[in-house]
Structures are given as C-alpha cells and as structure tokens.
C-alpha positions as CSV (number, residue, x, y, z in Angstrom):
1,M,125.0,78.0,135.8
2,K,128.7,79.3,135.5
3,R,128.7,79.5,132.0
4,I,125.6,81.3,131.8
5,H,126.2,83.7,134.2
6,K,130.1,84.2,132.8
7,I,127.7,85.5,129.2
8,I,125.6,87.5,131.2
9,D,128.4,89.4,133.3
10,G,130.2,89.9,130.0
11,W,127.6,91.9,128.5
12,E,127.0,94.0,131.7
13,D,130.8,94.8,131.7
14,S,132.4,94.9,128.7
15,K,132.7,97.9,126.5
16,D,133.1,95.5,123.7
17,A,130.3,93.7,124.8
18,K,128.9,92.2,121.3
19,S,132.1,90.7,120.8
20,L,132.8,89.5,124.3
21,L,129.3,88.1,124.2
22,R,129.5,85.9,121.0
23,E,133.0,84.7,121.9
24,K,130.8,83.5,125.5
25,I,127.9,82.0,123.1
26,D,130.1,80.5,121.4
27,E,132.1,79.0,124.0
28,L,129.0,77.4,125.4
29,F,127.6,76.0,122.4
30,F,131.0,74.5,121.8
31,S,130.9,72.9,125.3
32,I,127.8,71.4,124.8
33,T,128.6,70.0,121.7
34,K,131.4,68.6,122.9
35,E,129.5,66.8,125.7
36,G,127.2,64.8,123.3
37,L,124.3,67.2,123.6
38,D,121.8,68.4,120.7
39,S,120.0,72.0,119.4
40,V,117.3,71.3,122.3
41,D,120.1,71.4,125.2
42,K,121.3,74.8,123.1
43,I,117.8,75.9,123.6
44,N,117.4,74.9,126.8
45,E,120.9,77.0,127.7
46,V,119.3,80.1,125.7
47,K,115.9,79.5,127.9
48,N,118.2,79.4,130.9
49,I,120.0,82.8,130.0
50,F,116.8,84.5,128.9
51,L,115.2,83.8,132.5
52,L,118.2,84.8,134.4
53,V,118.1,88.1,132.8
54,K,114.6,88.5,132.7
55,S,114.5,87.8,136.7
56,N,117.3,90.6,137.7
57,H,116.9,93.0,134.7
58,T,114.4,95.5,133.8
59,L,111.9,94.8,130.7
60,E,114.3,97.6,128.7
61,Q,117.5,96.0,129.3
62,L,116.0,92.1,128.7
63,V,114.5,94.0,125.2
64,E,118.3,95.3,125.5
65,F,120.2,92.0,125.9
66,S,117.9,89.7,123.8
67,L,118.4,91.7,120.7
68,T,122.3,91.8,121.2
69,I,122.2,88.6,121.7
70,T,120.0,87.1,119.1
71,N,122.6,89.3,116.6
72,Q,125.4,87.4,117.7
73,L,123.5,84.0,117.2
74,L,122.6,85.0,114.0
75,I,126.0,86.0,113.0
76,S,127.1,82.0,114.4
77,R,124.4,80.9,112.3
78,K,122.6,79.3,115.6
79,L,119.1,80.2,113.8
80,K,116.4,78.1,116.1
81,E,118.2,79.7,119.1
82,A,117.6,83.4,117.6
83,E,113.9,82.2,116.8
84,Y,113.8,81.4,120.3
85,V,114.9,84.4,121.8
86,L,113.1,86.7,119.3
87,N,109.8,84.7,119.7
88,T,109.8,84.7,123.7
89,I,110.8,88.4,123.7
90,L,107.5,88.8,121.4
91,A,105.6,87.3,124.2
92,E,106.3,90.4,126.8
93,E,104.8,93.6,127.0
94,I,106.8,95.2,124.4
95,N,106.1,98.3,121.9
96,E,105.0,98.4,118.7
97,T,108.4,99.4,116.9
98,I,110.3,97.2,119.2
99,E,108.0,94.5,117.9
100,A,108.9,95.7,114.5
101,E,112.5,95.6,114.9
102,I,112.2,91.9,115.9
103,F,109.8,91.1,112.9
104,L,112.8,92.2,110.9
105,L,115.2,89.6,113.0
106,L,113.0,86.8,112.7
107,A,112.7,87.5,108.6
108,D,116.4,87.9,108.6
109,V,116.3,83.9,110.2
110,T,113.6,83.0,107.8
111,I,115.3,84.5,104.6
112,R,118.4,81.8,105.6
113,E,116.0,79.2,106.1
114,C,114.3,79.8,102.3
115,R,110.6,80.2,104.8
116,W,109.4,82.9,101.7
117,D,106.1,83.3,102.8
118,E,106.9,83.4,106.1
119,C,109.2,86.0,105.1
120,L,107.0,88.0,103.1
121,R,104.4,88.6,105.8
122,L,107.0,89.4,108.9
123,L,108.2,92.5,106.3
124,S,104.7,93.1,105.9
125,E,103.9,93.7,109.3
126,A,107.5,95.4,109.8
127,K,106.5,98.2,107.0
128,I,102.8,98.8,108.4
129,I,104.4,99.8,111.6
130,F,107.3,101.7,110.7
131,E,105.1,103.8,108.6
132,K,102.5,104.3,110.8
133,H,105.4,105.9,113.0
134,S,106.9,107.5,110.2
135,D,110.3,105.9,110.6
136,N,111.9,106.0,107.5
137,F,114.9,104.8,109.6
138,G,113.5,101.7,109.9
139,R,111.3,101.8,106.6
140,A,114.7,101.6,105.2
141,K,116.1,98.2,107.3
142,V,112.7,97.0,106.0
143,E,113.6,97.8,102.4
144,N,117.4,96.4,103.1
145,L,116.1,93.1,103.8
146,W,113.2,93.0,101.1
147,G,115.9,93.4,98.8
148,I,117.9,90.4,100.3
149,F,115.0,88.4,100.0
150,Q,114.4,89.0,96.4
151,G,118.1,88.4,95.7
152,E,117.7,85.3,97.4
153,R,115.5,84.2,95.1
154,G,117.2,85.6,91.9
155,E,114.6,88.6,91.6
156,I,117.4,90.7,90.6
157,D,115.4,93.9,89.5
158,L,113.2,93.8,92.1
159,A,116.0,93.8,94.9
160,K,117.8,96.8,93.2
161,D,114.3,98.6,93.1
162,H,114.2,97.8,97.1
163,F,117.9,99.1,97.8
164,K,117.3,102.1,95.7
165,I,114.2,102.9,97.9
166,G,116.2,102.1,101.1
167,L,118.9,104.6,100.0
168,S,116.3,107.5,99.3
169,L,114.7,107.1,102.8
170,I,117.7,107.9,105.1
171,N,120.2,110.4,105.1
172,L,123.7,109.2,104.5
173,K,125.7,110.9,106.9
174,E,123.6,110.0,109.7
175,N,123.3,106.3,109.0
176,P,126.3,105.2,107.6
177,D,126.0,101.6,108.3
178,L,122.9,101.0,106.8
179,A,124.1,103.2,103.4
180,A,126.8,101.1,103.4
181,Q,125.0,97.9,103.4
182,L,122.5,99.5,100.6
183,E,125.5,100.3,98.5
184,S,126.8,97.1,98.7
185,N,123.8,94.9,98.1
186,L,123.6,96.9,95.2
187,A,127.2,96.3,94.0
188,I,126.5,92.7,94.0
189,T,123.2,92.7,92.0
190,E,125.5,94.5,89.8
191,I,127.8,92.0,89.6
192,I,125.3,89.2,89.3
193,C,125.0,91.0,85.5
194,Y,128.5,91.4,84.6
195,N,128.0,95.1,85.1
196,F,131.5,96.0,86.4
197,L,131.8,99.6,86.4
198,S,128.5,100.0,88.3
199,A,129.4,97.6,90.7
200,E,132.8,99.2,91.4
201,K,131.2,102.4,92.2
202,Y,128.4,101.0,94.7
203,L,131.3,99.2,96.7
204,K,133.3,102.6,97.0
205,N,130.3,104.1,98.1
206,G,129.8,101.2,100.4
207,L,133.4,101.8,101.7
208,N,133.3,105.8,101.5
209,A,129.6,105.7,104.0
210,F,131.1,103.5,106.4
211,P,135.4,104.3,106.3
212,D,136.2,103.6,109.4
213,S,134.2,100.7,110.7
214,E,135.4,98.3,113.0
215,D,132.8,95.3,112.6
216,N,134.6,92.2,111.9
217,R,131.7,90.9,110.0
218,W,131.3,94.0,107.7
219,L,134.9,93.9,106.8
220,A,134.7,90.2,105.7
221,E,131.5,90.6,103.6
222,M,133.0,93.6,101.9
223,I,136.2,91.9,100.9
224,H,134.4,88.9,100.1
225,N,132.2,91.3,97.4
226,Y,135.4,92.6,96.3
227,G,136.6,89.0,95.5
228,T,133.6,87.9,93.7
229,L,133.9,91.1,91.8
230,H,137.6,89.9,90.7
231,L,136.6,86.2,90.3
232,H,134.0,87.6,87.4
233,K,136.5,89.7,86.2
234,K,139.0,86.6,85.6
235,N,141.3,88.3,87.9
236,Y,141.8,85.3,89.8
237,K,144.8,86.0,91.6
238,Q,143.3,88.8,93.0
239,A,140.3,86.7,94.0
240,L,142.4,84.3,95.7
241,E,144.2,87.0,98.0
242,D,140.7,88.4,98.9
243,F,138.9,85.3,99.9
244,D,142.1,83.7,101.7
245,G,141.8,87.5,103.7
246,V,137.7,86.7,104.1
247,I,138.8,83.2,105.5
248,E,141.0,84.6,108.1
249,I,139.0,87.0,109.4
250,A,135.7,84.5,109.5
251,E,137.7,81.8,111.2
252,E,139.1,84.2,113.8
253,N,135.5,85.5,114.8
254,N,133.5,82.5,114.0
255,H,131.6,83.9,110.9
256,L,130.1,80.3,109.8
257,E,128.3,82.0,106.9
258,I,130.9,84.1,105.3
259,L,133.4,81.5,105.8
260,T,131.3,78.8,104.4
261,I,130.8,81.2,101.0
262,S,134.0,82.4,101.0
263,K,135.8,79.0,101.2
264,G,133.1,77.9,98.1
265,A,134.0,81.1,95.9
266,K,137.6,80.5,96.5
267,A,137.2,76.7,95.5
268,L,135.8,77.8,92.1
269,T,138.6,80.1,91.8
270,L,141.2,77.6,92.1
271,L,139.1,75.9,89.4
272,R,139.5,77.9,87.2
273,L,143.0,78.6,87.7
274,N,143.4,74.9,86.8
275,R,144.1,73.9,89.9
276,I,141.5,71.4,90.0
277,D,142.3,68.8,93.1
278,D,143.1,72.0,95.5
279,G,139.7,73.3,94.3
280,I,137.3,69.9,94.6
281,E,139.1,69.6,98.4
282,L,138.1,73.1,99.2
283,A,134.8,72.8,97.5
284,E,133.9,69.6,99.6
285,E,135.2,71.2,103.4
286,S,132.5,74.3,102.3
287,L,130.3,71.7,101.8
288,L,130.8,69.9,105.2
289,L,130.1,73.5,106.5
290,A,127.2,73.9,104.8
291,Q,125.5,70.9,105.7
292,Q,126.5,71.5,109.5
293,T,125.0,75.1,109.6
294,K,122.2,73.6,107.2
295,D,122.4,76.7,104.9
296,K,120.2,75.3,102.3
297,L,121.5,77.5,99.1
298,A,125.1,77.2,100.2
299,I,124.6,73.8,99.8
300,A,123.2,73.8,96.1
301,D,125.8,76.3,95.2
302,I,128.8,73.7,96.7
303,N,127.2,71.1,94.7
304,K,127.4,73.2,91.9
305,V,130.9,73.8,92.5
306,I,132.1,70.3,93.0
307,G,130.4,69.4,89.9
308,I,132.3,71.7,87.8
309,G,135.7,70.5,89.0
310,E,134.4,66.8,88.5
311,R,133.8,67.9,84.4
312,L,137.7,69.5,84.4
313,N,138.9,66.1,85.9
314,G,136.9,64.1,83.1
315,N,134.4,62.5,85.8
316,Y,131.1,63.3,83.8
317,K,128.9,60.9,85.6
318,N,129.7,62.7,88.5
319,A,130.0,66.2,87.6
320,E,126.1,65.2,85.9
321,E,125.0,64.5,89.6
322,Y,126.4,67.0,91.6
323,L,125.1,69.8,88.5
324,Q,121.9,67.8,88.4
325,N,121.6,68.0,92.2
326,S,122.2,72.0,92.7
327,Y,120.1,72.6,89.8
328,N,116.8,70.6,91.6
329,L,117.9,72.1,95.0
330,N,117.9,75.9,93.5
331,M,114.4,74.7,91.8
332,Q,113.2,73.6,95.4
333,W,114.2,76.7,97.4
334,N,113.3,79.0,94.5
335,N,116.3,80.2,93.8
336,N,116.0,81.2,90.1
337,L,120.0,82.5,89.4
338,N,121.5,79.7,90.9
339,A,119.5,77.4,89.0
340,A,120.1,79.0,86.1
341,D,124.2,79.0,87.0
342,S,123.5,75.4,87.3
343,A,121.6,75.0,84.2
344,F,124.5,76.7,82.4
345,E,126.8,74.4,83.9
346,L,125.1,71.5,82.6
347,A,125.2,72.9,78.9
348,V,128.7,73.0,79.1
349,L,129.1,69.5,80.5
350,F,126.8,68.1,77.7
351,K,128.7,70.1,74.8
352,E,131.7,68.4,76.3
353,T,130.3,65.5,76.5
354,I,128.8,65.9,72.7
355,N,125.4,65.6,73.3
356,I,124.0,68.5,71.6
357,E,120.3,68.8,72.4
358,K,120.7,68.6,75.8
359,S,123.4,71.1,75.8
360,K,121.2,73.5,73.9
361,A,118.6,72.6,76.2
362,W,120.2,73.6,79.4
363,Y,121.6,76.8,77.7
364,K,118.4,78.0,76.9
365,I,116.9,77.4,80.5
366,A,120.1,79.7,81.5
367,S,119.7,82.5,79.2
368,N,116.1,82.9,79.3
369,Y,116.7,84.0,83.3
370,F,119.7,86.5,82.4
371,E,117.8,87.6,79.7
372,S,114.8,88.2,82.1
373,I,116.7,90.2,84.2
374,G,118.4,92.2,81.4
375,A,121.9,91.3,82.1
376,K,123.5,91.5,78.7
377,N,126.6,91.3,79.7
378,R,126.3,88.0,81.5
379,L,124.7,86.7,78.5
380,K,127.8,87.6,76.3
381,S,130.3,85.8,78.7
382,L,128.3,82.7,78.9
383,E,127.8,82.3,75.4
384,E,131.7,83.2,74.5
385,F,132.7,80.6,77.3
386,I,130.2,77.8,75.7
387,N,131.5,78.4,72.4
388,S,135.0,77.7,73.4
389,V,134.4,74.4,75.0
C-alpha cells in the first residue's frame, strides 16, 4: 500500500506530475514482475490506486487522475491496465465530453491491439459527441486518431484525408501540440509513398508548430520519423544517428513502443550497410521487446527484417519462413502496407534463388498495393531494386 500512496502523493505534489507518475507506475510494475506476479496482479494494483483516489478526492479530481495515469500507462504500453482505468471511470457519473475523451483513449488501445471494428465504433461515438457540442478541437483529435487507424491498416489515402481534415478544424497557434501531431502524421504518409520533399515539408511544419516541446515521447517520435526518412532516402549513416538518438531517449524514459520500432528500424539500416550479423542481433532484441509487450504489428514487421538478414546471409529457408510469417501476420491483422513490404521481400528472395514464377507472383502483390495508393516513386524504387538482384 505504501507503493500506491507514493504514486498518488507524487501526482498531488509534483509540478512535473506526468513524468513522476509514469516513473512511479514503472517502479510499481517492475517490483510486481520481479516478485513473479502476473498481469492480474497489475490490474489489482491499478484497481487499488483508483479506489484510493476515489475515496479521497472529488469526481473531477478522480477524472483528472484517471486520464493522467491512463496516458502514462499507454506510454509504457500497459494496455490492459489502461483499459481497466478507462472502463472504470466510464461507470462514474461523468459528462458527455469526458466520455468522448475516454472513447478516444480506448480507441488508442484498440488500434494498438488491432481491434479494428471496436476502434471504429469508439471513434464514431466520440465524433458524434464532439459534433453535438461543436467542439472542433475534439473533432480534430478524432480525425487524427482515425487517420492513424487507417494508416495502421495501410489505407494511406484515407489516412491523409483524415489528417488534413484535422488540420482544417484547429487554430495552429492555439493548438500547437495537435497541429504538430497531424503534420508529422502527414509526413509519415508521404514517406511511405517516397514523396520525400512533401515529407520534409510536413516534418518541418511539425517542428515549427511545437518548437518548444519538452515532451520526450514527442521528441523521440519526431527523430524516429526523420530516421525513417533518411533510411528510405538511403542516407544510412544519418539514419543510424537518428535511431541511436531515439533509442537513448526511449530507454531513459521507458517508452517501450518507440524503443521497439526504433531498434527494428536501426536493425534494417544496419542490414542495408551490410552489417548483417549486427542487424540480425538487434532485430532479435526488437522482436523480444515486441513479444513482451504483445505488439502485434511490430512482431510482424520485425519478422520481415530478420528475414531480410537471413537472405543476406544466404540462409534462404530461414529467410522464407520469416518473410512468409511476416506476410501472414500482416494479412491476419489487415495491414496491407506491411503485407506488401513482406511480399516484395519474398519476390526478392525468390528472384535471388532463381524461382522466377514465385518472384513474379509476389512482386505483383506488392506492386498492386503501391499502385493502389498512388505511390509512383516507391514503385519505381521497387522496380529498380528487384532488377538489381
């Protein structure tokens, strides 16, 4: 119980409540894990925290604490615990706009767990409430999350539309943090299509919108986006520097999600530099993290990275298994973009092993997808790469 009081006292007393709250949560859950307890025990600890705050604070304070702790749980990828808090606060007598905020946070959880139908329902309910109250800021947050939902499924054109609608709903100077998120998310869609000039423009817009941010998570995500841009532009040394910076921030602040994907991205960069053993080793570290946090999309993507490494090492059977597994997982979770990436790597593998018919079949799957999203520059790059094999 002393551990729980420390969390609540930290929230009440600290000027930097969010970072301290996350630190205390991490300490609590680390001690639970060390003691050999499981996720049920973590849920019970969160329940105890919630009940203690409820018994000693007003409903308004309970809501504020619940939303704060949920955001910190999401950053640490403690999804079940976050979902418990949100569903528990929904049972209280809260107003509609708070309900809508909770629906958005629940939608965030469902995106991370590929619960697509549930996510759509939550986003739709939140949108109805914000529209009813003429809350454009709330509507913009819905559009941002809806765009992320579409992007995670590889529906890039739809994602772009949502991000642009979100930007049109807000005053960029009054809402710099959300504006920065929307701009950087648009940058990601352009990186995917290899529209690098547009991507750079949106990334700069994102930085300009929120230049004084001290949010370490936001900083890590922005550096990761630049790293991804440099990786696709084949500026591998700069990409390595970017991903190293992200990994350092993520490790210091326990941002497990961004740590996982940045290690995977750095691993791919090492493979492109022909540092094959280093790349495979780091990819395996990333895969272990993804499995520990049950990050389904990351697991699928990192299987692809390891498959590329195995191909480069001449272990073609292992390469096929990893790449096929990546493709199957992406199809299972309806991620058409990553499935197309895996299909392309299978095409490269089969061309290298002189199985031309299979290579053509997999290449067609990949090219059909990128053609469907209008990614002409990426299609050109894929064609050049496979012709060089």
